[in-house]
One Martini backbone bead per residue (centre of mass of N, CA, C, O) as a GRO file, in nm:
protein
   99
    1TYR     BB    1  -0.734   5.616  -0.831
    2TYR     BB    2  -0.534   5.817  -0.942
    3ASN     BB    3  -0.300   5.622  -0.989
    4LEU     BB    4  -0.443   5.435  -1.182
    5LEU     BB    5  -0.516   5.643  -1.401
    6LYS     BB    6  -0.227   5.740  -1.455
    7THR     BB    7  -0.117   5.468  -1.539
    8GLN     BB    8  -0.315   5.409  -1.773
    9VAL     BB    9  -0.246   5.653  -1.943
   10ASN     BB   10   0.059   5.611  -1.971
   11LEU     BB   11   0.060   5.322  -2.076
   12SER     BB   12  -0.127   5.359  -2.321
   13ASN     BB   13   0.053   5.561  -2.465
   14TYR     BB   14   0.297   5.380  -2.495
   15LEU     BB   15   0.159   5.144  -2.651
   16ARG     BB   16   0.066   5.313  -2.891
   17ILE     BB   17   0.344   5.415  -2.985
   18LYS     BB   18   0.445   5.099  -3.015
   19GLY     BB   19   0.198   4.916  -3.130
   20ILE     BB   20   0.049   4.780  -2.876
   21PRO     BB   21  -0.174   4.570  -2.798
   22PHE     BB   22  -0.459   4.639  -2.568
   23VAL     BB   23  -0.602   4.546  -2.236
   24PHE     BB   24  -0.793   4.621  -1.965
   25SER     BB   25  -0.860   4.516  -1.627
   26TYR     BB   26  -1.062   4.470  -1.368
   27SER     BB   27  -0.982   4.402  -1.031
   28GLU     BB   28  -1.163   4.634  -0.907
   29SER     BB   29  -1.393   4.801  -0.745
   30PHE     BB   30  -1.520   5.121  -0.670
   31PRO     BB   31  -1.619   5.328  -0.460
   32SER     BB   32  -1.876   5.577  -0.454
   33ASN     BB   33  -1.716   5.771  -0.218
   34LEU     BB   34  -1.529   5.924  -0.387
   35VAL     BB   35  -1.310   6.173  -0.440
   36ILE     BB   36  -1.370   6.419  -0.700
   37ASP     BB   37  -1.146   6.589  -0.869
   38GLU     BB   38  -0.997   6.753  -1.126
   39SER     BB   39  -0.774   6.545  -1.176
   40ILE     BB   40  -0.968   6.303  -1.210
   41LYS     BB   41  -1.142   6.417  -1.436
   42THR     BB   42  -0.915   6.432  -1.635
   43LEU     BB   43  -0.836   6.132  -1.636
   44GLU     BB   44  -1.109   6.023  -1.717
   45LYS     BB   45  -1.108   6.157  -1.986
   46LEU     BB   46  -0.833   6.036  -2.094
   47SER     BB   47  -0.960   5.720  -2.036
   48GLN     BB   48  -1.214   5.664  -2.223
   49ASN     BB   49  -1.037   5.500  -2.469
   50ILE     BB   50  -0.980   5.264  -2.291
   51PRO     BB   51  -0.958   4.934  -2.304
   52ARG     BB   52  -1.206   4.741  -2.119
   53VAL     BB   53  -1.267   4.484  -1.877
   54GLY     BB   54  -1.511   4.286  -1.721
   55PHE     BB   55  -1.702   4.081  -1.464
   56GLU     BB   56  -2.006   4.107  -1.444
   57ASN     BB   57  -1.969   4.403  -1.306
   58GLU     BB   58  -1.678   4.322  -1.205
   59GLY     BB   59  -1.411   4.257  -1.055
   60PHE     BB   60  -1.202   3.997  -1.043
   61TYR     BB   61  -1.204   3.938  -0.732
   62THR     BB   62  -1.508   3.947  -0.686
   63TRP     BB   63  -1.592   3.745  -0.899
   64ALA     BB   64  -1.428   3.504  -0.785
   65LYS     BB   65  -1.571   3.501  -0.512
   66ILE     BB   66  -1.862   3.467  -0.607
   67LYS     BB   67  -1.768   3.189  -0.768
   68ASN     BB   68  -1.570   3.024  -0.574
   69PHE     BB   69  -1.279   3.053  -0.615
   70PRO     BB   70  -0.976   2.967  -0.561
   71CYS     BB   71  -0.709   3.072  -0.344
   72GLY     BB   72  -0.434   3.176  -0.241
   73LYS     BB   73  -0.233   3.278   0.022
   74HIS     BB   74  -0.286   3.599  -0.111
   75TRP     BB   75  -0.588   3.598  -0.243
   76HIS     BB   76  -0.531   3.489  -0.525
   77PRO     BB   77  -0.656   3.374  -0.789
   78LEU     BB   78  -0.653   3.104  -0.963
   79GLU     BB   79  -0.648   2.947  -1.263
   80ASP     BB   80  -0.954   2.892  -1.295
   81ALA     BB   81  -1.029   3.197  -1.292
   82HIS     BB   82  -0.863   3.284  -1.537
   83MET     BB   83  -1.000   3.099  -1.748
   84SER     BB   84  -1.295   3.197  -1.699
   85ALA     BB   85  -1.234   3.491  -1.769
   86PHE     BB   86  -1.142   3.445  -2.052
   87ASN     BB   87  -1.404   3.308  -2.153
   88LEU     BB   88  -1.579   3.566  -2.098
   89ILE     BB   89  -1.383   3.772  -2.297
   90LYS     BB   90  -1.286   3.655  -2.576
   91ASN     BB   91  -1.508   3.780  -2.775
   92ASP     BB   92  -1.405   4.088  -2.713
   93LEU     BB   93  -1.098   4.119  -2.793
   94ASP     BB   94  -1.084   4.181  -3.093
   95SER     BB   95  -1.236   4.452  -3.076
   96LEU     BB   96  -1.059   4.586  -2.852
   97LEU     BB   97  -0.786   4.528  -3.037
   98ASN     BB   98  -0.838   4.566  -3.342
   99LEU     BB   99  -0.830   4.264  -3.516
   0.00000   0.00000   0.00000
């Protein structure tokens, strides 16, 4: 969780500096029993304004599994799941991207 937050904060700062619109999506939900120390609390605070989307309150992988989308040989959801996920979030993208 620490590495994910650190990467999101660093990448979002880079993209903002370069003027590149972006939105992150949740690939998976995190367990509620994570140990949250001061460094994670700081990163969570720094990441509060990062635009993110979820999929019916789930990460992409869990959502695709619940919806019974087919997966490839490495358990990654295939094109149908990606198209359905896009259709689910497309109405929110303009506002998230400030377009």
